Phi, psi and omega in degrees: 000140175263207178290315185214034171209160184226152172224156178228145176252127182275161180300334179280358182082021172267170181230134173231140180231161181206162180109206182297140186226022185305325179245024179076020182289352174271345171070021183263020179061033177209178175236031182268126176300147181233126179274352177219159182306135177231149185293139172280132185298126177078005179239052178280344179197175176081014181254138185259326184203157182223148172219145177240137176259201185298305183224027180213167181220155178222151178231143174254123183277160179302337180272004182081016174263165182239136173230142179226163178202161182111212184291139184231014189299340178251006185077019184291351179268350172068016177267020180064030181216169169250021186271123177305134184240132181262003174217154185303142173230155177289139172283130186301127173085000181238051177286339181199174175085011180255136182257326186204160175226160178213144178234134171263206177292306184226021177220163176217159181223156181226138176260118182280167178293337178278358182081026176259168180228136177233145180227160174207166180109208179296135185225028181304334183242011181089012186294349176277337177074019185258022181061033175214178171237032182267131177294138180234129183269356175218159184299140180235150179293138171277132188302124177081001179240052181280345178200179174078014177258137181257329184203155178226155174213162178219138175257205181304305178211035170223158183227153181217151184231137171262124180278162179294343176268001175089018177259163178242133171234137178231165177202161178110221188286136185223029184297335181246014182082018187285349172281334174080021180258019175073022170225182170239028181267130175300138176246133186265350174222168183294144174229156180286139171285131189300125177079001181241051178275352177201174170079018180249141179252333176202161179216142181218129186261133172264201183299300179229028182211167180213146177233151175232147170259126182276165179288343177269007177084012176265169180233135176231139182227160177204159178110215183301142180222023185308325183249013181083017187290353177272346172073019182261016179065026169224183174235025177278135171300144178235123181271357176214166188292142172237000000 
């Protein structure tokens, strides 16, 4: 689910979306809002996974390629343009070799089959991890993550990676401590989450917070806690995992 649209992956490998379509985020070659699921143009089969950003959507094909559609003002569709697309377009350079995808608010990332991470789109807070705040309309390598990554996730404007050794690294917007390095300093390249250099099975990023599942079956969270989303019986922001 994105901000105001939802998508479903069918067992046949097709994609259907519904909801707001102001920027073509439903991918049905229109900008008409849909109250029921509608087929995404050209994606009746052959899709392995889907992710939705704020006003855009992406699909990972069974062949390891990435296609995106919808709002493209920050280059989040990765097609080397800032043009909104009302039907899926190929992400430049990612026709194959991708194992997983993640979408933030206005950026996206891909995990390659070689265990590397590439990101594209808005980079105002360093969420692309290339040691800059330069917006990128095509995928760029995340600094220091050319290999050794098992999974990826993206929040509003921060991104995180789970390494093959069970550690967590995050980068980007850190105003609420969502990077987990015990600071509120934005990070332009990946940094270790405090205390989570090993022993993690999964990681998931929310709007301004992040959570990890440990190998022992426990959960730790960090970042914004205004609504108790960290689950520690407080509403105190946490700059490192609790």
